[in-house]
Every structure is written in structure tokens, then in C-alpha cells.
FIKOLZA-1660 file (N, C-alpha, C; in steps of 0.1 Angstrom, whole numbers, plus 5000, padded with zeros to 4 digits):
% residues 159
   i   px   py   pz ch aa at
   1 2596 1979 6668  A  X  N
   1 2602 1978 6683  A  X CA
   1 2602 1968 6691  A  X  C
   2 2613 1962 6697  A  X  N
   2 2614 1951 6707  A  X CA
   2 2607 1956 6716  A  X  C
   3 2596 1944 6721  A  X  N
   3 2586 1944 6732  A  X CA
   3 2600 1947 6749  A  X  C
   4 2594 1952 6756  A  X  N
   4 2603 1954 6771  A  X CA
   4 2603 1943 6778  A  X  C
   5 2589 1939 6781  A  X  N
   5 2585 1928 6790  A  X CA
   5 2571 1917 6778  A  X  C
   6 2573 1908 6785  A  X  N
   6 2566 1901 6782  A  X CA
   6 2559 1893 6796  A  X  C
   7 2549 1905 6799  A  X  N
   7 2542 1904 6812  A  X CA
   7 2528 1896 6814  A  X  C
   8 2521 1896 6802  A  X  N
   8 2510 1882 6797  A  X CA
   8 2519 1867 6801  A  X  C
   9 2529 1868 6792  A  X  N
   9 2534 1855 6790  A  X CA
   9 2545 1847 6804  A  X  C
  10 2549 1855 6812  A  X  N
  10 2552 1855 6824  A  X CA
  10 2543 1852 6835  A  X  C
  11 2532 1860 6832  A  X  N
  11 2523 1858 6845  A  X CA
  11 2515 1848 6848  A  X  C
  12 2516 1839 6828  A  X  N
  12 2504 1828 6823  A  X CA
  12 2516 1816 6831  A  X  C
  13 2525 1819 6825  A  X  N
  13 2536 1805 6834  A  X CA
  13 2536 1808 6847  A  X  C
  14 2536 1816 6854  A  X  N
  14 2533 1818 6866  A  X CA
  14 2523 1807 6876  A  X  C
  15 2508 1814 6872  A  X  N
  15 2500 1809 6873  A  X CA
  15 2498 1795 6870  A  X  C
  16 2501 1791 6856  A  X  N
  16 2502 1777 6854  A  X CA
  16 2508 1768 6870  A  X  C
  17 2523 1772 6864  A  X  N
  17 2528 1766 6879  A  X CA
  17 2522 1764 6891  A  X  C
  18 2519 1777 6896  A  X  N
  18 2512 1776 6909  A  X CA
  18 2498 1769 6910  A  X  C
  19 2493 1767 6900  A  X  N
  19 2478 1757 6900  A  X CA
  19 2482 1741 6901  A  X  C
  20 2492 1743 6893  A  X  N
  20 2495 1725 6892  A  X CA
  20 2501 1722 6909  A  X  C
  21 2512 1729 6911  A  X  N
  21 2518 1728 6921  A  X CA
  21 2505 1731 6936  A  X  C
  22 2496 1736 6937  A  X  N
  22 2490 1736 6950  A  X CA
  22 2481 1728 6943  A  X  C
  23 2472 1723 6927  A  X  N
  23 2465 1711 6929  A  X CA
  23 2475 1699 6937  A  X  C
  24 2482 1696 6931  A  X  N
  24 2493 1683 6932  A  X CA
  24 2489 1682 6947  A  X  C
  25 2494 1693 6953  A  X  N
  25 2498 1691 6968  A  X CA
  25 2483 1692 6974  A  X  C
  26 2471 1695 6971  A  X  N
  26 2463 1694 6977  A  X CA
  26 2460 1675 6973  A  X  C
  27 2461 1672 6959  A  X  N
  27 2450 1658 6959  A  X CA
  27 2461 1647 6969  A  X  C
  28 2474 1648 6973  A  X  N
  28 2481 1639 6979  A  X CA
  28 2481 1643 6991  A  X  C
  29 2479 1653 6997  A  X  N
  29 2475 1660 7014  A  X CA
  29 2458 1652 7014  A  X  C
  30 2452 1650 7011  A  X  N
  30 2439 1648 7005  A  X CA
  30 2437 1631 7004  A  X  C
  31 2447 1625 6997  A  X  N
  31 2444 1613 6992  A  X CA
  31 2452 1600 6997  A  X  C
  32 2465 1609 7005  A  X  N
  32 2472 1595 7007  A  X CA
  32 2475 1602 7022  A  X  C
  33 2479 1589 7028  A  X  N
  33 2488 1593 7043  A  X CA
  33 2499 1597 7042  A  X  C
  34 2512 1603 7054  A  X  N
  34 2522 1608 7052  A  X CA
  34 2528 1593 7055  A  X  C
  35 2539 1587 7041  A  X  N
  35 2541 1573 7045  A  X CA
  35 2539 1569 7035  A  X  C
  36 2526 1568 7028  A  X  N
  36 2520 1561 7018  A  X CA
  36 2531 1564 7007  A  X  C
  37 2529 1551 6997  A  X  N
  37 2536 1552 6981  A  X CA
  37 2530 1541 6977  A  X  C
  38 2532 1549 6960  A  X  N
  38 2530 1539 6952  A  X CA
  38 2538 1545 6940  A  X  C
  39 2543 1527 6935  A  X  N
  39 2553 1530 6923  A  X CA
  39 2543 1533 6908  A  X  C
  40 2551 1545 6902  A  X  N
  40 2548 1548 6890  A  X CA
  40 2558 1543 6878  A  X  C
  41 2569 1540 6879  A  X  N
  41 2578 1536 6870  A  X CA
  41 2587 1527 6879  A  X  C
  42 2588 1512 6878  A  X  N
  42 2594 1508 6884  A  X CA
  42 2612 1512 6884  A  X  C
  43 2615 1510 6900  A  X  N
  43 2627 1511 6903  A  X CA
  43 2634 1527 6896  A  X  C
  44 2621 1537 6893  A  X  N
  44 2630 1550 6888  A  X CA
  44 2619 1562 6896  A  X  C
  45 2605 1561 6896  A  X  N
  45 2595 1572 6897  A  X CA
  45 2582 1564 6908  A  X  C
  46 2584 1570 6919  A  X  N
  46 2574 1565 6935  A  X CA
  46 2567 1579 6935  A  X  C
  47 2549 1581 6937  A  X  N
  47 2547 1592 6944  A  X CA
  47 2545 1589 6960  A  X  C
  48 2549 1591 6966  A  X  N
  48 2550 1592 6982  A  X CA
  48 2547 1606 6986  A  X  C
  49 2538 1602 6999  A  X  N
  49 2532 1613 7005  A  X CA
  49 2542 1616 7015  A  X  C
  50 2551 1627 7016  A  X  N
  50 2559 1635 7026  A  X CA
  50 2557 1647 7032  A  X  C
  51 2563 1648 7038  A  X  N
  51 2560 1665 7044  A  X CA
  51 2574 1668 7048  A  X  C
  52 2578 1683 7046  A  X  N
  52 2593 1684 7053  A  X CA
  52 2586 1702 7057  A  X  C
  53 2592 1702 7070  A  X  N
  53 2591 1718 7074  A  X CA
  53 2606 1725 7072  A  X  C
  54 2611 1721 7064  A  X  N
  54 2624 1730 7066  A  X CA
  54 2627 1733 7049  A  X  C
  55 2640 1733 7046  A  X  N
  55 2644 1734 7032  A  X CA
  55 2650 1723 7024  A  X  C
  56 2652 1722 7017  A  X  N
  56 2661 1712 7004  A  X CA
  56 2664 1703 7018  A  X  C
  57 2662 1680 7019  A  X  N
  57 2667 1673 7028  A  X CA
  57 2666 1680 7042  A  X  C
  58 2652 1689 7042  A  X  N
  58 2647 1688 7056  A  X CA
  58 2660 1700 7062  A  X  C
  59 2669 1706 7055  A  X  N
  59 2681 1716 7062  A  X CA
  59 2667 1729 7070  A  X  C
  60 2676 1731 7082  A  X  N
  60 2666 1742 7091  A  X CA
  60 2655 1743 7090  A  X  C
  61 2653 1724 7095  A  X  N
  61 2639 1718 7102  A  X CA
  61 2633 1725 7108  A  X  C
  62 2621 1731 7107  A  X  N
  62 2611 1737 7118  A  X CA
  62 2615 1753 7119  A  X  C
  63 2624 1762 7110  A  X  N
  63 2627 1773 7111  A  X CA
  63 2617 1785 7109  A  X  C
  64 2606 1781 7105  A  X  N
  64 2596 1787 7100  A  X CA
  64 2594 1806 7097  A  X  C
  65 2598 1812 7110  A  X  N
  65 2602 1827 7104  A  X CA
  65 2612 1829 7096  A  X  C
  66 2621 1819 7096  A  X  N
  66 2633 1821 7088  A  X CA
  66 2629 1821 7074  A  X  C
  67 2623 1808 7071  A  X  N
  67 2619 1808 7055  A  X CA
  67 2609 1818 7051  A  X  C
  68 2600 1820 7059  A  X  N
  68 2591 1837 7057  A  X CA
  68 2600 1845 7053  A  X  C
  69 2610 1852 7065  A  X  N
  69 2617 1865 7058  A  X CA
  69 2622 1864 7044  A  X  C
  70 2630 1850 7046  A  X  N
  70 2637 1847 7033  A  X CA
  70 2631 1846 7022  A  X  C
  71 2618 1843 7021  A  X  N
  71 2613 1843 7013  A  X CA
  71 2607 1852 7010  A  X  C
  72 2603 1863 7021  A  X  N
  72 2598 1875 7010  A  X CA
  72 2608 1887 7007  A  X  C
  73 2620 1884 7009  A  X  N
  73 2634 1889 7004  A  X CA
  73 2633 1885 6989  A  X  C
  74 2636 1870 6988  A  X  N
  74 2634 1866 6973  A  X CA
  74 2627 1873 6968  A  X  C
  75 2611 1872 6968  A  X  N
  75 2606 1874 6959  A  X CA
  75 2609 1889 6956  A  X  C
  76 2609 1900 6965  A  X  N
  76 2615 1913 6959  A  X CA
  76 2624 1917 6952  A  X  C
  77 2630 1910 6955  A  X  N
  77 2646 1909 6950  A  X CA
  77 2648 1898 6936  A  X  C
  78 2637 1891 6932  A  X  N
  78 2633 1887 6919  A  X CA
  78 2623 1895 6908  A  X  C
  79 2612 1903 6920  A  X  N
  79 2606 1911 6909  A  X CA
  79 2615 1923 6906  A  X  C
  80 2623 1925 6914  A  X  N
  80 2634 1940 6910  A  X CA
  80 2642 1936 6896  A  X  C
  81 2648 1920 6899  A  X  N
  81 2655 1920 6889  A  X CA
  81 2648 1914 6877  A  X  C
  82 2635 1912 6877  A  X  N
  82 2629 1911 6866  A  X CA
  82 2628 1925 6859  A  X  C
  83 2622 1936 6867  A  X  N
  83 2620 1947 6866  A  X CA
  83 2632 1954 6855  A  X  C
  84 2647 1951 6859  A  X  N
  84 2656 1959 6858  A  X CA
  84 2668 1950 6849  A  X  C
  85 2666 1937 6851  A  X  N
  85 2677 1932 6841  A  X CA
  85 2673 1924 6832  A  X  C
  86 2655 1917 6827  A  X  N
  86 2654 1911 6818  A  X CA
  86 2643 1915 6807  A  X  C
  87 2650 1931 6808  A  X  N
  87 2642 1941 6803  A  X CA
  87 2649 1932 6783  A  X  C
  88 2631 1930 6778  A  X  N
  88 2636 1923 6762  A  X CA
  88 2641 1908 6760  A  X  C
  89 2643 1901 6772  A  X  N
  89 2650 1888 6773  A  X CA
  89 2638 1881 6777  A  X  C
  90 2631 1876 6766  A  X  N
  90 2621 1867 6773  A  X CA
  90 2623 1854 6780  A  X  C
  91 2637 1846 6772  A  X  N
  91 2643 1838 6788  A  X CA
  91 2646 1839 6795  A  X  C
  92 2651 1851 6797  A  X  N
  92 2655 1855 6814  A  X CA
  92 2643 1854 6822  A  X  C
  93 2628 1862 6815  A  X  N
  93 2616 1867 6823  A  X CA
  93 2611 1850 6823  A  X  C
  94 2612 1844 6817  A  X  N
  94 2603 1828 6819  A  X CA
  94 2614 1823 6829  A  X  C
  95 2624 1824 6827  A  X  N
  95 2634 1814 6845  A  X CA
  95 2629 1825 6858  A  X  C
  96 2630 1835 6854  A  X  N
  96 2625 1841 6865  A  X CA
  96 2611 1838 6876  A  X  C
  97 2599 1839 6858  A  X  N
  97 2584 1833 6866  A  X CA
  97 2590 1821 6872  A  X  C
  98 2598 1812 6869  A  X  N
  98 2595 1799 6870  A  X CA
  98 2603 1801 6887  A  X  C
  99 2612 1809 6888  A  X  N
  99 2617 1813 6903  A  X CA
  99 2607 1817 6911  A  X  C
 100 2597 1820 6908  A  X  N
 100 2589 1829 6914  A  X CA
 100 2577 1823 6914  A  X  C
 101 2574 1814 6905  A  X  N
 101 2560 1806 6913  A  X CA
 101 2564 1793 6921  A  X  C
 102 2579 1794 6916  A  X  N
 102 2584 1781 6929  A  X CA
 102 2580 1782 6943  A  X  C
 103 2587 1798 6942  A  X  N
 103 2591 1802 6957  A  X CA
 103 2577 1805 6963  A  X  C
 104 2567 1814 6958  A  X  N
 104 2551 1812 6957  A  X CA
 104 2547 1797 6962  A  X  C
 105 2549 1791 6959  A  X  N
 105 2544 1779 6959  A  X CA
 105 2543 1769 6970  A  X  C
 106 2558 1773 6977  A  X  N
 106 2561 1768 6984  A  X CA
 106 2561 1776 6998  A  X  C
 107 2563 1788 6993  A  X  N
 107 2554 1796 7005  A  X CA
 107 2542 1797 7010  A  X  C
 108 2533 1795 7000  A  X  N
 108 2517 1789 7001  A  X CA
 108 2521 1782 7016  A  X  C
 109 2525 1769 7009  A  X  N
 109 2525 1760 7021  A  X CA
 109 2534 1760 7039  A  X  C
 110 2539 1764 7035  A  X  N
 110 2546 1773 7047  A  X CA
 110 2534 1781 7055  A  X  C
 111 2531 1791 7047  A  X  N
 111 2522 1803 7053  A  X CA
 111 2507 1787 7060  A  X  C
 112 2505 1783 7053  A  X  N
 112 2489 1776 7057  A  X CA
 112 2490 1764 7065  A  X  C
 113 2503 1757 7066  A  X  N
 113 2505 1744 7067  A  X CA
 113 2514 1742 7075  A  X  C
 114 2526 1753 7080  A  X  N
 114 2539 1753 7082  A  X CA
 114 2548 1741 7078  A  X  C
 115 2546 1737 7068  A  X  N
 115 2554 1725 7060  A  X CA
 115 2554 1720 7045  A  X  C
 116 2561 1717 7040  A  X  N
 116 2557 1715 7027  A  X CA
 116 2552 1702 7023  A  X  C
 117 2544 1699 7014  A  X  N
 117 2540 1687 7007  A  X CA
 117 2546 1683 6998  A  X  C
 118 2557 1677 7000  A  X  N
 118 2568 1666 6986  A  X CA
 118 2558 1650 6984  A  X  C
 119 2560 1652 6969  A  X  N
 119 2554 1638 6971  A  X CA
 119 2564 1629 6955  A  X  C
 120 2570 1639 6949  A  X  N
 120 2577 1632 6936  A  X CA
 120 2593 1622 6945  A  X  C
 121 2593 1610 6940  A  X  N
 121 2600 1604 6947  A  X CA
 121 2605 1598 6936  A  X  C
 122 2622 1603 6934  A  X  N
 122 2626 1592 6923  A  X CA
 122 2637 1582 6928  A  X  C
 123 2639 1578 6917  A  X  N
 123 2661 1568 6921  A  X CA
 123 2667 1570 6910  A  X  C
 124 2672 1576 6907  A  X  N
 124 2682 1581 6894  A  X CA
 124 2696 1572 6896  A  X  C
 125 2697 1561 6890  A  X  N
 125 2707 1555 6888  A  X CA
 125 2715 1549 6902  A  X  C
 126 2704 1546 6908  A  X  N
 126 2705 1537 6930  A  X CA
 126 2708 1548 6938  A  X  C
 127 2708 1559 6931  A  X  N
 127 2708 1574 6941  A  X CA
 127 2691 1574 6944  A  X  C
 128 2689 1571 6959  A  X  N
 128 2670 1575 6962  A  X CA
 128 2673 1591 6963  A  X  C
 129 2673 1599 6951  A  X  N
 129 2669 1616 6952  A  X CA
 129 2658 1619 6963  A  X  C
 130 2662 1628 6972  A  X  N
 130 2652 1636 6981  A  X CA
 130 2636 1636 6974  A  X  C
 131 2626 1633 6979  A  X  N
 131 2613 1634 6975  A  X CA
 131 2608 1650 6975  A  X  C
 132 2605 1654 6964  A  X  N
 132 2603 1668 6960  A  X CA
 132 2592 1674 6957  A  X  C
 133 2587 1684 6948  A  X  N
 133 2567 1686 6945  A  X CA
 133 2574 1697 6932  A  X  C
 134 2562 1698 6925  A  X  N
 134 2563 1708 6918  A  X CA
 134 2574 1723 6916  A  X  C
 135 2569 1726 6929  A  X  N
 135 2572 1738 6932  A  X CA
 135 2590 1743 6931  A  X  C
 136 2594 1728 6936  A  X  N
 136 2607 1728 6939  A  X CA
 136 2612 1723 6927  A  X  C
 137 2605 1716 6913  A  X  N
 137 2615 1716 6901  A  X CA
 137 2610 1726 6895  A  X  C
 138 2600 1736 6900  A  X  N
 138 2601 1747 6891  A  X CA
 138 2611 1757 6893  A  X  C
 139 2615 1759 6906  A  X  N
 139 2626 1765 6913  A  X CA
 139 2645 1762 6906  A  X  C
 140 2642 1746 6905  A  X  N
 140 2652 1740 6899  A  X CA
 140 2657 1743 6880  A  X  C
 141 2642 1746 6878  A  X  N
 141 2647 1744 6862  A  X CA
 141 2649 1759 6861  A  X  C
 142 2640 1770 6870  A  X  N
 142 2646 1787 6868  A  X CA
 142 2660 1785 6868  A  X  C
 143 2668 1779 6876  A  X  N
 143 2679 1785 6883  A  X CA
 143 2687 1782 6872  A  X  C
 144 2687 1769 6867  A  X  N
 144 2695 1764 6854  A  X CA
 144 2693 1769 6841  A  X  C
 145 2680 1779 6842  A  X  N
 145 2677 1782 6828  A  X CA
 145 2685 1801 6832  A  X  C
 146 2686 1803 6840  A  X  N
 146 2694 1816 6844  A  X CA
 146 2708 1812 6847  A  X  C
 147 2716 1807 6848  A  X  N
 147 2728 1800 6844  A  X CA
 147 2727 1801 6827  A  X  C
 148 2721 1793 6822  A  X  N
 148 2719 1796 6807  A  X CA
 148 2724 1808 6804  A  X  C
 149 2712 1818 6802  A  X  N
 149 2707 1830 6806  A  X CA
 149 2723 1838 6802  A  X  C
 150 2724 1834 6814  A  X  N
 150 2739 1846 6822  A  X CA
 150 2752 1835 6811  A  X  C
 151 2754 1827 6810  A  X  N
 151 2764 1818 6802  A  X CA
 151 2762 1827 6785  A  X  C
 152 2754 1827 6782  A  X  N
 152 2744 1830 6770  A  X CA
 152 2753 1848 6767  A  X  C
 153 2744 1856 6778  A  X  N
 153 2745 1866 6779  A  X CA
 153 2767 1870 6773  A  X  C
 154 2773 1863 6790  A  X  N
 154 2791 1865 6789  A  X CA
 154 2793 1860 6777  A  X  C
 155 2790 1850 6768  A  X  N
 155 2796 1850 6756  A  X CA
 155 2793 1859 6741  A  X  C
 156 2784 1864 6744  A  X  N
 156 2773 1874 6737  A  X CA
 156 2791 1887 6738  A  X  C
 157 2787 1889 6749  A  X  N
 157 2791 1902 6749  A  X CA
 157 2810 1901 6749  A  X  C
 158 2813 1887 6750  A  X  N
 158 2825 1891 6747  A  X CA
 158 2830 1888 6730  A  X  C
 159 2821 1883 6719  A  X  N
 159 2819 1881 6707  A  X CA
 159 2822 1899 6702  A  X  C
% end
């Protein structure tokens, strides 16, 4: 019989991503001043201490109550979606754990500090990409995996 939920594995992913996210943010916040930067890979990757009290690219800066409400709604929806739609689909459960851990990681920062610690500063093909963190990466990868899972599901249903 196929397992319905891979709860242990998805909890493991969630906890590992959360720990990495919070640990790296703590290290940056306690060892670097805002604006400090050092080059890791020339012309590609810097570690830059940055704070963001908005969403991606500083959108809706300072709207803390909005972020708290939206994040709580998203977390509830992710749990419901996990329980209803991801049964037996390990790939989808992994994607949802990444979304969940990313949302919680930035939510913790907003609740405790009213801003999010960002530090991964990349320059890709001459584009200075906005500074981000592990929680942001987890959210992005989770969304991409959900898109892949949905496309695979659509293709399977059409066959």
C-alpha cells in the first residue's frame, strides 16, 4: 500500500530549512553591520548585510500587520492543501514543505524584528539581483516544484 503522507520527511525538510535560515540570519545580524559586504565569487556572489521591512524588492515597505495577516492565511492554506491535495505525492509534499519553511522563516523575522535579514547578493549576467535569504530561496524553489508537479499532473491526466 502506497503511503498517503511522508510527514517525517516533510517535517525534516521544514526543520532543516528553518534552522539554516535562522542560523545564517543570526550570523549575519550579529557579525556584520547593515551595508557591510564581502565578495565570495568575484562578479557573481557577495554576502551583503541588508534589512527589508517589506516584501520582495521592498514592496509594501513597513506594512507589518498586512504581512502578518497574509502570512497566517498562507500558512493555513498550505496546511489544508497539503492534507487535501498532496496525498501520496512526495514531490508535491516536498514542494509544500519548502514553501511552508520559507514563509515561516521570514515570518519569524517580521514578528521578532519587524524586518527580514537578507544577505545573498548576486550579480547574474550583469543584473544586480535583489538581495535575498535562505527562506526566500526556499519559497522560490517550492513554487517552481509546485509548477512542475502541476504540469506533470496535467500531462498525466491528458494521457
